[in-house]
C-alpha positions as CSV (number, residue, x, y, z in Angstrom):
1,M,31.6,43.9,26.0
2,S,34.1,41.2,25.6
3,D,37.0,41.3,23.1
4,E,35.3,38.4,21.2
5,H,32.3,40.6,20.4
6,Q,34.4,43.5,19.4
7,E,36.3,41.6,16.7
8,T,35.5,42.8,13.2
9,T,37.1,42.2,9.9
10,S,39.1,44.7,8.0
11,E,37.3,43.8,4.8
12,G,34.2,46.0,4.2
13,P,30.8,44.9,3.0
14,L,30.3,43.2,-0.4
15,P,31.3,45.8,-3.1
16,V,28.9,47.1,-5.7
17,A,29.1,44.8,-8.8
18,S,29.5,45.9,-12.4
19,I,29.1,44.0,-15.6
20,D,32.8,43.5,-15.9
21,D,33.1,42.2,-12.3
22,P,34.9,38.8,-12.5
23,H,32.4,37.4,-9.9
24,M,29.6,38.0,-12.4
25,R,31.1,35.9,-15.2
26,E,29.2,33.0,-16.7
27,A,30.2,29.4,-16.4
28,V,30.4,28.8,-20.2
29,G,33.0,29.9,-22.6
30,N,30.5,31.1,-25.2
31,P,27.6,32.8,-23.4
32,R,25.9,34.0,-26.6
33,R,25.5,30.4,-27.9
34,A,24.2,29.2,-24.5
35,E,21.7,32.2,-24.4
36,N,20.4,31.3,-27.9
37,S,20.0,27.6,-27.0
38,I,18.2,28.5,-23.8
39,A,16.0,30.9,-25.6
40,L,15.1,28.1,-28.1
41,F,14.0,25.8,-25.2
42,L,12.0,28.5,-23.6
43,V,10.2,29.3,-26.9
44,L,9.4,25.5,-27.3
45,G,8.1,25.5,-23.8
46,I,5.9,28.5,-24.5
47,L,4.6,26.8,-27.7
48,G,3.8,23.6,-25.8
49,V,1.9,25.4,-23.1
50,G,0.1,27.4,-25.7
51,V,-0.9,24.2,-27.6
52,F,-2.2,22.8,-24.3
53,G,-4.4,25.8,-23.8
54,A,-5.8,25.5,-27.3
55,A,-6.3,21.7,-26.9
56,Y,-8.2,22.3,-23.6
57,V,-10.4,25.0,-25.1
58,Q,-11.1,23.0,-28.2
59,N,-11.6,19.8,-26.3
60,W,-9.1,17.8,-28.3
61,K,-8.2,14.2,-27.6
62,P,-6.9,13.5,-24.1
63,W,-3.5,12.4,-25.3
64,T,-2.9,15.8,-26.9
65,L,-3.4,17.5,-23.5
66,G,-0.9,15.3,-21.8
67,V,1.7,15.5,-24.6
68,S,1.5,19.3,-25.0
69,L,1.5,20.1,-21.3
70,G,4.3,17.6,-20.6
71,L,6.6,18.9,-23.4
72,G,5.8,22.5,-22.5
73,L,6.7,22.1,-18.9
74,F,9.8,20.0,-19.8
75,F,11.2,22.7,-22.2
76,L,10.4,25.5,-19.7
77,G,12.0,23.6,-16.9
78,F,15.1,22.6,-18.9
79,G,15.6,26.2,-20.1
80,L,15.3,27.6,-16.6
81,S,17.7,25.0,-15.2
82,A,20.2,25.7,-18.0
83,W,19.9,29.5,-17.4
84,G,20.7,29.0,-13.7
85,K,23.6,26.6,-14.4
86,Y,25.3,28.3,-17.3
87,L,24.4,32.0,-17.4
88,M,24.0,33.0,-13.8
89,P,27.0,34.5,-11.9
90,Q,29.1,31.7,-10.4
91,G,30.7,33.7,-7.6
92,P,32.1,32.9,-5.1
93,F,30.3,35.6,-3.0
94,S,31.2,36.0,0.6
95,E,30.9,38.7,3.2
96,A,32.9,38.5,6.4
97,R,31.1,39.1,9.7
98,H,31.9,39.1,13.4
99,A,31.3,36.0,15.5
100,L,27.7,35.6,16.6
101,H,28.2,33.1,19.5
102,S,28.5,34.1,23.1
103,A,31.6,33.8,25.2
104,R,32.2,30.4,27.0
105,A,31.5,31.9,30.4
106,E,28.1,33.2,29.3
107,R,27.2,29.8,27.7
108,E,28.1,27.9,30.9
109,A,26.1,30.3,33.0
110,I,23.0,29.9,30.9
111,S,23.3,26.1,30.9
112,A,23.6,26.1,34.7
113,A,20.6,28.4,35.1
114,L,18.4,26.2,32.9
115,V,19.4,23.1,34.8
116,E,18.8,24.8,38.2
117,R,15.4,26.2,37.2
118,T,14.2,22.9,35.9
119,G,15.1,21.3,39.1
120,V,13.3,23.9,41.1
121,V,10.1,23.4,39.1
122,I,10.2,19.6,39.6
123,R,10.9,19.9,43.3
124,R,8.0,22.3,43.7
125,R,5.6,19.9,42.0
126,G,7.0,16.7,43.4
127,M,3.6,15.2,44.0
128,L,2.4,15.9,40.5
129,G,5.6,14.4,39.0
130,G,5.2,11.2,41.1
131,L,1.5,10.9,40.0
132,L,2.5,11.5,36.4
133,A,5.2,8.8,36.5
134,T,2.8,6.4,38.2
135,G,0.2,7.0,35.5
136,F,2.6,6.4,32.7
137,G,3.9,3.3,34.5
138,I,0.4,1.8,34.9
139,F,-0.5,2.7,31.3
140,G,2.6,0.9,30.0
141,I,1.7,-2.2,31.9
142,V,-2.0,-2.1,30.9
143,A,-1.1,-1.4,27.2
144,I,0.6,-4.8,27.1
145,F,-2.7,-6.6,27.8
146,P,-4.4,-5.8,24.4
147,G,-1.3,-6.8,22.6
148,L,-1.1,-10.2,24.3
149,R,-4.9,-10.7,24.1
150,S,-5.0,-10.0,20.3
151,L,-2.7,-12.9,19.7
152,G,-5.4,-15.2,20.8
153,P,-5.1,-19.0,21.1
154,L,-3.1,-21.0,18.5
155,P,-5.3,-22.3,15.6
156,G,-4.4,-25.9,16.3
157,L,-6.4,-28.1,13.9
158,T,-9.3,-25.7,13.5
159,L,-8.2,-24.7,10.0
160,T,-6.9,-28.1,9.1
161,K,-10.1,-30.0,9.5
162,T,-13.5,-28.8,8.3
163,N,-16.9,-30.5,8.3
164,W,-16.6,-31.3,4.6
165,R,-16.6,-35.1,4.0
166,R,-16.8,-37.5,1.1
167,G,-20.4,-37.3,0.0
168,S,-21.3,-34.0,1.8
169,L,-24.3,-32.4,0.2
170,L,-23.8,-28.8,-0.8
171,V,-26.5,-26.5,0.7
172,D,-26.9,-22.7,0.8
173,A,-27.2,-20.6,4.0
174,N,-31.0,-21.5,4.2
175,G,-30.3,-25.3,3.9
176,R,-31.5,-25.7,0.3
177,A,-29.6,-28.3,-1.6
178,I,-27.7,-27.2,-4.7
179,H,-29.0,-29.0,-7.9
180,R,-27.2,-29.0,-11.2
181,D,-29.8,-26.6,-12.5
182,T,-29.6,-24.2,-9.6
183,L,-27.1,-21.8,-11.2
184,D,-26.5,-20.5,-14.7
185,P,-23.0,-19.7,-16.0
186,G,-21.8,-16.7,-14.0
187,G,-23.9,-17.6,-10.9
188,I,-22.3,-17.7,-7.5
189,V,-23.5,-18.8,-4.1
190,T,-22.0,-19.6,-0.7
191,V,-22.4,-23.2,0.3
192,F,-21.9,-25.3,3.4
193,P,-22.0,-29.1,4.1
194,A,-25.5,-30.1,4.9
195,G,-26.3,-30.0,8.6
196,Y,-23.7,-27.4,9.3
197,E,-25.2,-24.3,7.6
198,D,-26.5,-23.0,11.0
199,N,-23.5,-24.1,13.0
200,T,-22.0,-20.9,14.3
201,Q,-18.9,-22.7,15.5
202,S,-17.9,-24.0,12.1
203,Q,-19.4,-21.7,9.6
204,A,-16.2,-19.7,9.3
205,V,-14.1,-22.6,8.2
206,D,-16.7,-24.5,6.3
207,Q,-17.9,-21.6,4.1
208,T,-17.2,-22.3,0.4
209,V,-17.9,-20.2,-2.6
210,L,-19.5,-22.1,-5.5
211,I,-19.4,-20.7,-9.0
212,R,-20.8,-22.1,-12.2
213,V,-18.3,-21.0,-14.9
214,Q,-19.8,-22.9,-17.9
215,F,-22.0,-25.8,-18.9
216,T,-19.1,-28.2,-19.6
217,D,-16.5,-29.7,-17.2
218,L,-13.7,-27.4,-16.0
219,V,-10.2,-28.5,-15.3
220,T,-8.4,-26.0,-13.1
221,E,-5.1,-28.0,-12.6
222,K,-3.5,-31.2,-13.6
223,G,-5.0,-34.0,-11.5
224,R,-8.3,-32.2,-11.0
225,A,-10.1,-33.4,-14.2
226,T,-13.2,-34.4,-12.3
227,W,-13.3,-31.7,-9.6
228,A,-15.5,-29.2,-11.4
229,P,-18.4,-31.1,-13.2
230,E,-20.6,-29.3,-15.6
231,G,-18.6,-26.1,-14.9
232,Y,-19.3,-26.0,-11.2
233,V,-16.2,-25.1,-9.2
234,A,-15.9,-24.6,-5.5
235,Y,-13.2,-22.8,-3.5
236,S,-12.7,-22.1,0.2
237,K,-14.2,-18.6,0.9
238,L,-11.4,-17.8,3.4
239,C,-8.8,-15.6,1.9
240,T,-5.3,-17.0,2.3
241,H,-4.0,-13.5,3.3
242,A,-5.9,-12.5,6.4
243,G,-9.0,-14.8,6.4
244,C,-11.5,-12.3,4.9
245,P,-14.5,-13.8,3.0
246,V,-13.7,-13.9,-0.7
247,G,-17.2,-13.2,-2.0
248,L,-16.9,-10.9,-5.0
249,Y,-16.8,-12.5,-8.5
250,E,-15.6,-10.7,-11.6
251,R,-17.4,-12.7,-14.3
252,Q,-15.7,-11.3,-17.4
253,L,-12.2,-11.7,-16.0
254,R,-13.2,-14.9,-14.1
255,L,-11.6,-13.7,-10.9
256,L,-12.6,-14.1,-7.3
257,V,-11.9,-10.9,-5.4
258,C,-11.3,-10.3,-1.7
259,P,-13.0,-7.1,-0.6
260,C,-10.6,-6.4,2.3
261,H,-7.2,-6.1,0.5
262,Q,-8.2,-6.7,-3.1
263,S,-6.4,-10.0,-3.6
264,M,-7.6,-11.6,-6.9
265,F,-7.8,-15.3,-7.6
266,N,-8.0,-16.9,-11.0
267,I,-10.7,-19.5,-10.9
268,D,-9.6,-21.1,-14.1
269,D,-6.1,-21.8,-12.8
270,G,-6.8,-23.3,-9.4
271,A,-7.5,-19.9,-7.7
272,V,-3.9,-18.8,-8.0
273,P,-3.6,-15.2,-6.8
274,E,-2.9,-12.8,-9.6
275,F,-3.0,-9.5,-7.6
276,G,-2.8,-8.5,-4.0
277,P,-1.1,-9.7,-0.9
278,A,-2.5,-13.3,-0.8
279,P,0.5,-15.7,-0.8
280,R,-1.3,-18.9,-1.8
281,P,-4.2,-20.2,-3.9
282,L,-7.6,-20.8,-2.4
283,P,-8.1,-24.5,-1.6
284,Q,-10.4,-26.2,-4.1
285,L,-13.2,-28.5,-3.0
286,P,-13.6,-31.5,-5.4
287,L,-17.2,-32.0,-6.5
288,Y,-19.4,-34.6,-8.1
289,I,-23.1,-34.7,-9.2
290,D,-25.1,-37.6,-7.7
291,A,-27.8,-39.6,-9.5
292,L,-30.5,-37.1,-8.5
293,G,-28.5,-34.2,-9.9
294,F,-27.4,-32.7,-6.6
295,L,-23.9,-31.5,-6.0
296,R,-21.7,-33.3,-3.4
297,A,-18.1,-33.2,-2.2
298,Q,-15.8,-35.9,-3.5
299,A,-13.6,-35.5,-0.5
300,P,-12.6,-32.9,2.2
301,Y,-10.2,-30.1,1.4
302,D,-6.8,-31.6,0.9
303,Q,-5.0,-28.7,2.8
304,P,-5.8,-26.3,5.6
305,V,-8.1,-23.4,4.7
306,G,-7.5,-19.7,5.5
307,P,-4.4,-17.7,6.1
308,G,-1.0,-18.9,7.1
309,Y,-0.2,-19.7,10.8
310,W,2.7,-21.1,12.8
311,E,1.4,-24.6,13.0
312,R,0.7,-24.9,9.3
313,T,2.8,-27.7,7.7
314,T,1.6,-27.5,4.1
315,T,2.2,-24.7,1.5
């Protein structure tokens, strides 16, 4: 055995402690006062937990359960923390011991052995190592393809121009025209420009959610006094966050809700997002009612629909 292993300290093990041992002294100058204060906190904690038990058994109001349990745990925790900080022995406590590490020569020998054995294993299985490296290499190259493919082509003008035009008749998915009497307040329907309700190439960008909020005209923003006649208001159904269809309507709160990431849009305020990750309002489609009572578009959308993208030039 090396001299390094044979080294021991002259100091013996930690001596047996007594009440008068200086290592066992408290951290405060007046331990009795600290003990009484801690005892008070613990009693309050016990009372709080006891009240919680009574409230639970007697089925008291919910707020009593929360207050009693919260105060009980707070006082118990505070008392326990104060006990550990002010009344427990502060030490320092130490016990000398011999060095546990090996000699340098032994450490170097172990390191060399590990390196040599690893090399032997790899040399024995050289073919398998080469195949494994080839597999990981090919996998790394192939894994790039889905990443590039998911980017897809640039949107170009596909989200800038829809099939909505001045005078476009609003129809539902079955091609039925929307009349002023079609919906009652609170009603909602997805509409398309007439002639494009079955066009699978354009349905995604043309889809528009139509809601009748009230019987009287609705003004959602300054400059849009005529856009929502007789309480009919229309917004693009494409969420401005990730393009999901915004098809849920909370009637009492008058909010459009995206089911994908829970963005909420205020229909009374130009579909401004009030919650969720959507960064912009939903574009509003201006409407009018023709002489026969059918709803038509005053004009196309005045901005791109859907989420943001690199080529977008409007906010």
